[in-house]
N, C-alpha and C positions, 0 to 999 in steps of 0.2 A: 927426604922430602921436606920442604920448608912450608910452614903454615903461613897463610896470609895474615898480615897485621890488621886486625879488625879495628883496633883503636885508631890507627892512622887513617883508615878509610872513613870512619865516622867523623873524625876531626876535619878531614878534607871536605866532607859533605856539609858540615856546619859552616865552614868558612864561606861557602858559596851561597848560603841562605842570606837574603837581604835582612839587615837589622835596621829598624826604624827607631830613632830617638824618641819620637812622640807618636804612638799608635793612633792618637786622636787627630793627627794632622791630616788635612784633606787637600786635594788639588783645587785651588781657587778657579782654575780654568774649566772645571767640570761643569756641564750644563746645570743651571739652577743654583750654583754655589756662590755666585757673585754677591758679596756683601753679607754672607751668612755669619761671619765671625766679627763683624764690625759692631762696636758698642752702639746700642740704640738709645738715643736720648729719651727721657721719660717725662710725662706730664704728671705733675704732682699738685694736690690740693691742700690748702691749709686755711687757717683763720688767723687774722692779725689785726693790729691797729696801725693806721697810717701815722708815722712820726715825722716825715718830711717828704716834700715833693720838689723835684728839681726839673722843671720843664726844659731848661737849656741842655741838661745832660740826658734827659729822657729817662730819669730814674725816680723810684719811689722807695722810701725807707720804711720797712715794715717791722714791727715788733710782733713776731709770729710765735704761735704755740709750737711745742715739740712736734716733729714730723716723723713718726715712727717708720713710715714706709721707706724712708731713705736714711734713717738713723741720725737725724739732726735734732739737737736739743732746742729748747725754746731760746730765741735770741732776737736781737735787733740787727737788721742788715739792709743795705741798699740792693735793689733789683733793677735791672734794665726793664723797660716797658715797651711792648709792641702790640698793638699800634699805640703811638704816643697820645692819641686823643683819650685814652683811658685815664690820663692824669686830669682831664677836665671834669671828670665825673665824681671825683673824691676830694676830700679836704683833710687837713691834719686833724686827727682825733677820731676819724671815722673807723668803725669796726668793719672789716671787710672779709668776705670769703674770697680767696683768690686761687687762681690756677697759674702755675709757672712751668715752663719748659726747661728741664734740666739738661745741660749739655756740657761737654768738656770745656767749652769756651765761656761758660757762666750760665746763670739762671735768668730767664726772661719771663716776667709776668705777662700772661696773654689774656687774662680776664680778671675783673674785680667786681664784686657785687657788695653793695653796702648792706650790712646786717643790722637788724633792729637792736 
């Protein structure tokens, strides 16, 4: 009398078990899942000094403090500005508190308030 090959039966059962490369992967077509894994732009606040204003390009150059929330060191850099009329409320040399919207396409200042 022959004994059944248990190892072969277990191996056959394992082959039919679905294997997922990424167990965290979800079906984007499931209800309520649309956009769940897309990176969300962040609004960030900082303080800086206005170094240049370019109304034609719609930019302001700010020398800003380190921004720990996003891991940026202190630096001087240009930002797009929206709405453009924000540029009419500041001048070179003003210390400002500003909010910017960070996205993969760049950072856009959305508010600036002159600080004393």
